[in-house]
C-alpha positions as a Markdown table, in Angstrom:
| # | Residue | x | y | z |
|---|---|---|---|---|
| 1 | Met | 105.7 | 85.2 | 67.5 |
| 2 | Leu | 106.5 | 85.3 | 71.6 |
| 3 | Val | 106.0 | 88.7 | 71.7 |
| 4 | Arg | 101.7 | 89.0 | 71.5 |
| 5 | Pro | 101.8 | 86.4 | 74.4 |
| 6 | Leu | 104.5 | 88.5 | 76.3 |
| 7 | Arg | 102.3 | 91.6 | 75.8 |
| 8 | Arg | 99.4 | 90.0 | 76.6 |
| 9 | Gly | 101.1 | 88.8 | 79.8 |
| 10 | Ala | 102.2 | 92.5 | 80.8 |
| 11 | Leu | 99.0 | 93.5 | 80.4 |
| 12 | Leu | 97.3 | 90.9 | 82.7 |
| 13 | Cys | 100.2 | 91.8 | 85.3 |
| 14 | Ala | 99.2 | 95.4 | 84.8 |
| 15 | Ala | 95.7 | 95.0 | 85.3 |
| 16 | Leu | 96.3 | 93.0 | 88.3 |
| 17 | Ser | 98.6 | 95.4 | 90.0 |
| 18 | Leu | 95.7 | 97.7 | 89.5 |
| 19 | Leu | 93.0 | 95.7 | 91.3 |
| 20 | Ala | 95.5 | 96.0 | 94.3 |
| 21 | Met | 96.1 | 99.4 | 94.3 |
| 22 | Pro | 93.2 | 100.6 | 96.2 |
| 23 | Ala | 93.7 | 98.1 | 98.9 |
| 24 | Leu | 97.7 | 99.7 | 98.9 |
| 25 | Ala | 96.4 | 103.4 | 98.6 |
| 26 | Gln | 94.1 | 103.0 | 101.8 |
| 27 | Met | 97.8 | 101.6 | 103.6 |
| 28 | Pro | 100.7 | 103.7 | 105.0 |
| 29 | Pro | 103.4 | 104.9 | 103.1 |
| 30 | Ala | 106.1 | 102.8 | 104.5 |
| 31 | Ala | 104.0 | 99.5 | 104.6 |
| 32 | Val | 103.0 | 100.1 | 100.6 |
| 33 | Cys | 106.9 | 100.1 | 100.0 |
| 34 | Tyr | 107.1 | 96.8 | 101.9 |
| 35 | Cys | 104.6 | 95.2 | 100.3 |
| 36 | Leu | 106.1 | 96.3 | 96.7 |
| 37 | Arg | 109.3 | 95.2 | 97.5 |
| 38 | Gln | 107.7 | 92.0 | 99.0 |
| 39 | Ser | 106.0 | 91.7 | 95.6 |
| 40 | Met | 109.5 | 92.3 | 93.8 |
| 41 | Asp | 111.4 | 89.8 | 96.0 |
| 42 | Ser | 108.9 | 87.3 | 95.1 |
| 43 | Ala | 109.2 | 88.0 | 91.7 |
| 44 | Asn | 112.9 | 87.9 | 91.2 |
| 45 | Ala | 113.0 | 84.7 | 93.1 |
| 46 | Asp | 110.6 | 83.2 | 90.9 |
| 47 | Met | 112.1 | 84.7 | 87.8 |
| 48 | Ala | 115.4 | 83.2 | 89.1 |
| 49 | Ala | 113.6 | 79.8 | 89.1 |
| 50 | Lys | 112.1 | 80.0 | 85.9 |
| 51 | Asn | 116.2 | 81.2 | 84.4 |
| 52 | Ala | 117.7 | 78.1 | 86.0 |
| 53 | Ala | 114.9 | 75.8 | 84.4 |
| 54 | Leu | 115.6 | 77.4 | 81.1 |
| 55 | Ala | 119.5 | 77.2 | 81.7 |
| 56 | Asp | 119.1 | 73.2 | 82.1 |
| 57 | Ala | 116.8 | 72.9 | 79.3 |
| 58 | Arg | 119.2 | 74.4 | 77.1 |
| 59 | Ala | 122.6 | 72.4 | 78.7 |
| 60 | Ala | 120.3 | 69.2 | 78.1 |
| 61 | Leu | 120.0 | 70.4 | 74.3 |
| 62 | Asp | 123.8 | 70.9 | 74.2 |
| 63 | Gln | 124.6 | 67.8 | 75.8 |
| 64 | Leu | 122.5 | 66.4 | 73.2 |
| 65 | Asp | 124.2 | 68.2 | 70.5 |
| 66 | Gln | 127.6 | 66.9 | 71.3 |
| 67 | Gln | 126.5 | 63.1 | 71.5 |
| 68 | Leu | 125.1 | 63.7 | 68.1 |
| 69 | Ala | 128.0 | 65.3 | 66.5 |
| 70 | Gly | 130.3 | 62.4 | 67.9 |
| 71 | Leu | 127.9 | 59.8 | 66.5 |
| 72 | Arg | 127.3 | 61.1 | 63.3 |
| 73 | Ala | 130.5 | 60.3 | 61.8 |
| 74 | Gln | 130.5 | 57.1 | 63.3 |
| 75 | Val | 127.0 | 55.4 | 62.8 |
| 76 | Asp | 127.1 | 52.5 | 60.3 |
| 77 | Val | 124.6 | 53.2 | 58.0 |
| 78 | Asn | 124.2 | 49.4 | 57.0 |
| 79 | Asn | 123.1 | 48.4 | 60.3 |
| 80 | Pro | 119.5 | 49.1 | 61.3 |
| 81 | Gln | 120.0 | 48.8 | 64.8 |
| 82 | Ala | 122.5 | 51.9 | 64.8 |
| 83 | Val | 120.4 | 53.9 | 62.3 |
| 84 | Ala | 117.4 | 53.3 | 64.9 |
| 85 | Gln | 119.8 | 54.4 | 67.6 |
| 86 | Phe | 120.9 | 57.5 | 66.3 |
| 87 | Lys | 117.3 | 58.6 | 64.9 |
| 88 | Gln | 116.3 | 57.7 | 68.7 |
| 89 | Leu | 118.7 | 60.2 | 69.8 |
| 90 | Leu | 117.7 | 62.6 | 67.2 |
| 91 | Glu | 114.2 | 62.5 | 68.6 |
| 92 | Gln | 115.4 | 63.0 | 72.1 |
| 93 | Arg | 117.1 | 66.2 | 70.5 |
| 94 | Asp | 114.3 | 67.6 | 69.0 |
| 95 | Ala | 112.2 | 67.1 | 72.3 |
| 96 | Ala | 114.9 | 68.8 | 74.3 |
| 97 | Ala | 115.0 | 72.0 | 71.1 |
| 98 | Lys | 110.9 | 72.2 | 71.8 |
| 99 | Arg | 111.7 | 72.2 | 75.9 |
| 100 | Ala | 114.4 | 74.8 | 75.6 |
| 101 | Ser | 112.4 | 77.5 | 72.6 |
| 102 | Gly | 109.1 | 76.5 | 74.1 |
| 103 | Ala | 107.5 | 76.2 | 77.3 |
| 104 | Ala | 110.8 | 77.0 | 79.4 |
| 105 | Leu | 111.8 | 80.4 | 77.2 |
| 106 | Thr | 108.2 | 81.5 | 77.8 |
| 107 | Asp | 108.0 | 80.6 | 81.1 |
| 108 | Ala | 111.3 | 82.6 | 81.9 |
| 109 | Gln | 110.3 | 85.6 | 79.7 |
| 110 | Thr | 107.1 | 85.8 | 81.5 |
| 111 | Ala | 108.8 | 85.9 | 85.0 |
| 112 | Ser | 111.1 | 88.6 | 83.8 |
| 113 | Gly | 108.1 | 90.6 | 82.6 |
| 114 | Arg | 106.4 | 90.4 | 86.3 |
| 115 | Tyr | 109.9 | 91.4 | 87.7 |
| 116 | Asn | 110.0 | 94.5 | 85.6 |
| 117 | Asp | 107.0 | 95.4 | 86.6 |
| 118 | Ala | 107.5 | 94.8 | 90.1 |
| 119 | Val | 110.5 | 96.8 | 89.7 |
| 120 | Ala | 108.9 | 99.5 | 88.2 |
| 121 | Ala | 105.7 | 99.9 | 90.3 |
| 122 | Tyr | 108.3 | 99.8 | 93.7 |
| 123 | Asn | 110.6 | 102.7 | 92.1 |
| 124 | Ala | 107.4 | 104.4 | 90.9 |
| 125 | Gln | 106.1 | 104.9 | 94.6 |
| 126 | Cys | 109.3 | 104.3 | 96.5 |
| 127 | Ala | 112.6 | 105.0 | 95.2 |
| 128 | Gly | 114.9 | 107.2 | 96.7 |
| 129 | Gln | 112.6 | 107.1 | 99.9 |
| 130 | Pro | 114.4 | 105.4 | 103.1 |
| 131 | Leu | 112.5 | 102.7 | 104.9 |
| 132 | Pro | 111.5 | 103.0 | 108.3 |
| 133 | Pro | 112.4 | 99.6 | 110.2 |
| 134 | Pro | 109.7 | 96.9 | 109.7 |
| 135 | Pro | 107.1 | 97.1 | 112.4 |
| 136 | Pro | 107.2 | 94.1 | 114.8 |
| 137 | Thr | 104.0 | 92.8 | 113.5 |
| 138 | Pro | 103.9 | 90.9 | 110.2 |
| 139 | Ile | 102.6 | 93.3 | 107.4 |
| 140 | Ser | 99.3 | 91.9 | 105.8 |
| 141 | Cys | 100.0 | 92.8 | 102.1 |
| 142 | Pro | 97.0 | 92.5 | 99.6 |
| 143 | Met | 97.0 | 90.1 | 96.8 |
| 144 | Pro | 96.2 | 90.9 | 93.4 |
| 145 | Arg | 93.1 | 89.4 | 92.4 |
């Protein structure tokens, strides 16, 4: 089910990379590698943030699961207030499960795909080549359109 959006995202990422290629082709080889490295580092930071958000969502879900497990045996089914509180906690758990298996997961997978694409682009053009020291002035890297 998530494969189709991931493929679409990877295709979009590849297309955006191709749009930036003419601008990269006009740059000196070392500058291209610095730009690709910068892109890879940026994608890595984004992936780490998305994976942290996913871990937080999963931790919240686990905590609610533990609370429910502890309360399940203690709920007095003859007490409407206790049943209502349990149902409310169950709804919170369902919402947390939706976050952990929905948007947070999709965002983490998409960010991982972008990082993998950035690494592949860097490896294709720069792997095994020593980079000279960075120039004294900042490099202006093209932004993908």
